[in-house]
Phi, psi and omega in degrees: 000134181264126179239032176309143180229141170227159180209143179236132174235143173232120186247112176279146174238158184304327181205169185292332177304305181301316178302316183295316179296321177297317178301315182291328182281327184272352176244015181287328178249146178281160176293142176295150185294336181285350184285127175275350180261136173248147180235141173238109182252129180231152174238132178222105180059249185254014181242141174253128180250132179229124175253119176257139175224140185210153180285343185207155181298324178297309176302321178299313182298314182300310183298315182295316176297322176293322176295316178300321177296316176295322178298321180295311177298321184290315182294321176298322176292318179295318179299317181290317184248353175045000000 
């Protein structure tokens, strides 16, 4: 039985510069080999789009939550230091 999971997020930013900074920050490191989740991150104008793919729902949840934690830190840093 196949339990593949995918999830798509689109995150709007106030402008394309902030979206670009977030993209560069969130894509600087490669995924660890132990991660079961793959991410495809794209930036289009002022939006960041992320496609998550995982072999199972639990790994998908863990991967999305970890990404959201990093996104929160990134956006707070951008707001603080602009």
